[in-house]
RORO-714470 format. One line per field, with one value per atom (N, C-alpha, C): residue number from 1; residue in one letter; atom name; x, y, z. Coordinates in steps of 0.02 Angstrom, whole numbers. Example, Ala and Ser with C-alpha at 12.3 -4.5 7.8 and 13.67 -1.06 7.14 Angstrom:
2
nr: [1	1	1	2	2	2]
rest: [A	A	A	S	S	S]
atom: [N	CA	C	N	CA	C]
X: [660	615	660	642	684	645]
Y: [-284	-225	-165	-112	-53	2]
Z: [390	390	390	354	357	394]
! end
This chain:
46
nr: [1	1	1	2	2	2	3	3	3	4	4	4	5	5	5	6	6	6	7	7	7	8	8	8	9	9	9	10	10	10	11	11	11	12	12	12	13	13	13	14	14	14	15	15	15	16	16	16	17	17	17	18	18	18	19	19	19	20	20	20	21	21	21	22	22	22	23	23	23	24	24	24	25	25	25	26	26	26	27	27	27	28	28	28	29	29	29	30	30	30	31	31	31	32	32	32	33	33	33	34	34	34	35	35	35	36	36	36	37	37	37	38	38	38	39	39	39	40	40	40	41	41	41	42	42	42	43	43	43	44	44	44	45	45	45	46	46	46]
rest: [M	M	M	G	G	G	A	A	A	R	R	R	L	L	L	H	H	H	V	V	V	A	A	A	A	A	A	A	A	A	N	N	N	G	G	G	Y	Y	Y	T	T	T	D	D	D	V	V	V	A	A	A	E	E	E	L	L	L	L	L	L	L	L	L	A	A	A	H	H	H	K	K	K	A	A	A	K	K	K	V	V	V	N	N	N	L	L	L	K	K	K	D	D	D	A	A	A	D	D	D	G	G	G	W	W	W	E	E	E	P	P	P	L	L	L	H	H	H	A	A	A	A	A	A	A	A	A	C	C	C	W	W	W	G	G	G	Q	Q	Q]
atom: [N	CA	C	N	CA	C	N	CA	C	N	CA	C	N	CA	C	N	CA	C	N	CA	C	N	CA	C	N	CA	C	N	CA	C	N	CA	C	N	CA	C	N	CA	C	N	CA	C	N	CA	C	N	CA	C	N	CA	C	N	CA	C	N	CA	C	N	CA	C	N	CA	C	N	CA	C	N	CA	C	N	CA	C	N	CA	C	N	CA	C	N	CA	C	N	CA	C	N	CA	C	N	CA	C	N	CA	C	N	CA	C	N	CA	C	N	CA	C	N	CA	C	N	CA	C	N	CA	C	N	CA	C	N	CA	C	N	CA	C	N	CA	C	N	CA	C	N	CA	C	N	CA	C	N	CA	C	N	CA	C]
X: [8552	8496	8482	8534	8521	8467	8466	8415	8343	8347	8283	8255	8283	8272	8242	8277	8239	8176	8176	8084	8045	8062	8027	8007	8049	8060	8009	8011	7969	7901	7894	7831	7790	7820	7785	7773	7838	7819	7853	7826	7865	7878	7845	7854	7923	7923	7987	8043	8027	8086	8121	8073	8091	8139	8107	8135	8226	8216	8294	8342	8310	8358	8366	8348	8345	8405	8417	8466	8521	8529	8581	8601	8531	8525	8565	8604	8634	8597	8576	8536	8568	8630	8665	8658	8656	8677	8630	8681	8654	8631	8568	8563	8607	8583	8607	8597	8557	8533	8570	8594	8640	8579	8531	8482	8487	8470	8476	8403	8378	8323	8256	8300	8264	8220	8269	8242	8186	8204	8159	8081	8084	8027	7993	8041	8001	7967	8014	7994	7917	7912	7863	7799	7813	7757	7742	7796	7798	7815]
Y: [6166	6133	6137	6138	6129	6183	6249	6305	6269	6249	6228	6166	6119	6070	6101	6134	6186	6197	6240	6257	6207	6155	6111	6059	6047	6023	6060	6132	6179	6170	6169	6193	6124	6064	5995	5970	6008	5973	5932	5860	5790	5781	5794	5782	5822	5893	5921	5894	5881	5869	5790	5749	5684	5684	5730	5751	5779	5827	5853	5805	5766	5710	5650	5630	5592	5645	5701	5739	5759	5711	5733	5791	5811	5877	5852	5887	5887	5887	5823	5849	5875	5873	5906	5963	6003	6073	6128	6155	6193	6286	6303	6364	6427	6478	6556	6536	6507	6506	6437	6388	6328	6266	6251	6217	6192	6127	6073	6051	6028	6024	6001	5944	5901	5947	5999	6049	6094	6115	6179	6117	6068	6018	6015	6001	5996	6053	6104	6171	6198	6175	6204	6149	6101	6048	5999	5991	5957	5870]
Z: [7677	7670	7737	7789	7867	7884	7863	7890	7863	7801	7761	7810	7842	7883	7965	7976	8033	8034	7975	7969	7939	7911	7899	7955	8011	8073	8117	8118	8164	8147	8072	8051	8037	8061	8037	7977	7942	7864	7850	7866	7851	7799	7748	7668	7644	7680	7665	7684	7749	7789	7762	7737	7710	7644	7616	7541	7556	7611	7627	7646	7691	7713	7672	7625	7566	7527	7509	7499	7521	7591	7627	7671	7702	7728	7811	7826	7894	7958	7979	8044	8109	8110	8185	8159	8117	8092	8148	8184	8203	8188	8217	8198	8234	8221	8271	8334	8344	8437	8459	8429	8445	8444	8412	8398	8347	8352	8306	8266	8207	8185	8226	8292	8335	8373	8415	8454	8438	8360	8335	8329	8304	8319	8383	8428	8489	8530	8522	8536	8520	8441	8429	8402	8458	8453	8403	8357	8318	8332]
! end
């Protein structure tokens, strides 16, 4: 679910992010570039 949280965060899909978090998505999971979902959100202005 981590990659899904990255996509939701980067695109501002807050409802999706909340659903993933409710199902225990890992918030500190890093993607291939070493970014966490928070970094993706900040980079894309969310």
